[in-house]
C-alpha positions in Angstrom: 145.9 -48.3 19.3 145.3 -44.7 18.8 148.6 -42.8 18.2 149.7 -39.4 20.1 147.7 -36.4 19.2 148.9 -32.8 19.9 146.8 -30.0 20.0 147.7 -26.7 18.6 146.2 -23.5 18.3 146.7 -21.2 14.9 145.9 -18.2 13.5 144.5 -18.1 9.8 142.8 -16.1 7.3 139.5 -15.5 6.7 139.1 -17.2 3.5 141.1 -20.4 5.0 139.1 -20.7 8.1 135.8 -19.9 5.9 136.8 -23.3 4.1 138.3 -24.8 7.5 134.5 -24.3 9.0 132.9 -26.1 6.0 134.8 -29.0 7.1 133.1 -31.9 9.4 137.0 -32.5 10.5 139.2 -29.9 10.3 141.9 -31.7 11.9 142.0 -34.5 9.4 141.9 -31.8 6.7 144.8 -29.7 7.9 147.4 -32.7 8.4 146.5 -34.2 4.7 147.4 -30.8 3.4 150.0 -30.5 5.7 151.4 -34.3 4.6 150.8 -33.8 0.9 152.9 -30.9 1.3 155.7 -33.1 3.2 155.7 -34.9 0.5 156.6 -32.1 -2.3 159.2 -30.6 -0.2 160.8 -34.2 0.3 160.7 -35.0 -3.5 162.1 -30.8 -4.1 164.9 -32.3 -1.9 165.4 -35.5 -3.3 165.5 -34.0 -6.9 167.8 -31.0 -5.5 169.9 -33.9 -3.7 169.7 -35.7 -7.3 170.6 -32.6 -9.4 167.9 -31.3 -11.0 166.1 -27.7 -9.5 162.8 -27.4 -9.6 162.8 -23.0 -11.1 159.9 -20.7 -11.3 160.7 -20.4 -15.0 160.9 -24.2 -15.7 157.1 -24.7 -14.2 156.3 -21.9 -16.0 157.2 -23.5 -19.3 155.7 -26.8 -18.0 153.0 -25.3 -17.2 152.1 -23.8 -20.7 153.3 -27.2 -23.0 150.6 -29.3 -21.0 147.9 -26.3 -21.7 149.0 -26.6 -25.8 148.7 -29.8 -25.9 145.3 -29.9 -23.7 144.4 -26.9 -26.1 143.9 -30.1 -28.8 141.8 -32.4 -26.7 138.2 -32.9 -27.5 135.6 -32.5 -24.8 135.0 -36.4 -25.2 138.7 -36.7 -24.4 138.6 -34.4 -22.0 135.5 -36.0 -20.2 137.0 -39.6 -19.9 140.0 -38.2 -18.5 137.7 -36.6 -15.4 136.0 -39.9 -15.1 139.0 -42.1 -15.0 141.1 -39.4 -12.5 137.7 -39.5 -10.2 137.4 -43.2 -10.6 141.1 -43.6 -9.5 140.4 -41.3 -6.6 136.8 -43.0 -5.7 139.2 -46.0 -5.3 141.5 -44.9 -3.4 139.7 -43.6 -1.4 138.1 -46.6 -0.6 141.2 -48.5 -0.4 140.7 -51.0 -3.7 143.3 -49.5 -5.6 146.7 -50.7 -5.5 149.3 -47.7 -4.1 152.5 -47.3 -5.4 155.3 -48.1 -3.1 157.2 -45.2 -1.4 
């Protein structure tokens, strides 16, 4: 059974259009991007509900702390983490990794 689909016409800036033109299935690409954003919005709403406010300043401070930690990483550690992330993404795409419960 296929789910119902709606056809939309959208306007995008040239750089976005160029990126979408390289996709074999631009509709799937856009759908995934919007669903990713919907999950982030839901997380923001849940955090706000729990009394946790995400601010630009807080995000900047967290990024600065992370950059300070990563600056101490050796090239070998950076390479190992990049490979682990790549393999996890491949496993998830293949459906061979258990996804956390929603």
